[in-house]
Each structure stands twice: as C-alpha cells, then as structure tokens.
N, C-alpha and C positions, 0 to 999 in steps of 0.2 A: 504494500500500500504506500502511496505517495502522500506526504503531508506538507502543508504550507499554510500561512496565515492568509485569510481572505477577508475582504471588506466589500460587500456587495449589496445592491439595492434591488428590490423586486416586490412582488405581491405575495402576501401570506395566504396560503391555501391549505385545505385539509384534503389529502389524497390517500385513499385506501387505508384509512385509520392512522395516518401519520401527518405530522406538521411539515410542510415544505415551504420553501421560498421559490417562486417562479420568476426567473429573470428573463425578460423578453429577449429573444434572439440568442440567449446564452444557454439556458437549460434549467433544470429542476434540481434543487438542493434540499436534501432531507436534513431536518434539524434534529440532532441527536437527543435522545431521551425525552422527546416531546410526542405525546400521542395526538394532540390536536391543538389548534389555536383557539383561544377564548373567542366567543362570538364577536366581541368588539374589536378584535384584531383581524379576524378573518376577512379576506379580500381588501385589506388595507395595504398601502405602500409602506414598506419597512426597509430598514437597513440592518444588516447582520455582520458582525465582526466575530471571527472565530477561527478555529483550526480546521482547515479543509482536509478531508481524508477521501481519497479516490480509490475505490475498489477496482483494481486492474482487471479482474475477471469479468465483471458486468458493467463497468464504467459508471457505477452509481456514485454520486457525490454526497458526502455527509459533512455537516458543519458541527464540530464538537466544541464544547465550552463556549456556546454562543452568547454574545452580548447583543441584545435586540433593541432597536429604537423605532418607534412608529413615527413616520414623517407626515 
C-alpha cells in the first residue's frame, strides 16, 4: 500500500454503508472508520486532510486520520 498526506475538496456522500468524499473528475475516497455522514453533512462541500492509503490490488483510496471541514 502507498501512503501520503492528502488535502482534498469534494462532496460528502454515503455509498454502500460507508462515508466517502467524491471529488469531481478525480475519484471517490473512503473515509476510514466512518460508517456514514450525519444528515447535515451529507451532500455538502467538504475539505478533508489526512493520510491517503491506496490499495494497489483494487485501486481503492482511503483517507485515514481525517480532519474534516465543511465549506
């Protein structure tokens, strides 16, 4: 797995029982250890800073230790 710090902006979404950040034209990032966004955060523009971990097998991207800000 590859790791690096990421600072990214996108929309908060709940997908298949998981909280994700969808960044337009970039991709979907799973937020580690979060089952879902609270209703007031869902579909809102957010900024997340954390440790990006990319699973090389399935190319899924996970943000660990996230610091989240609603914009």
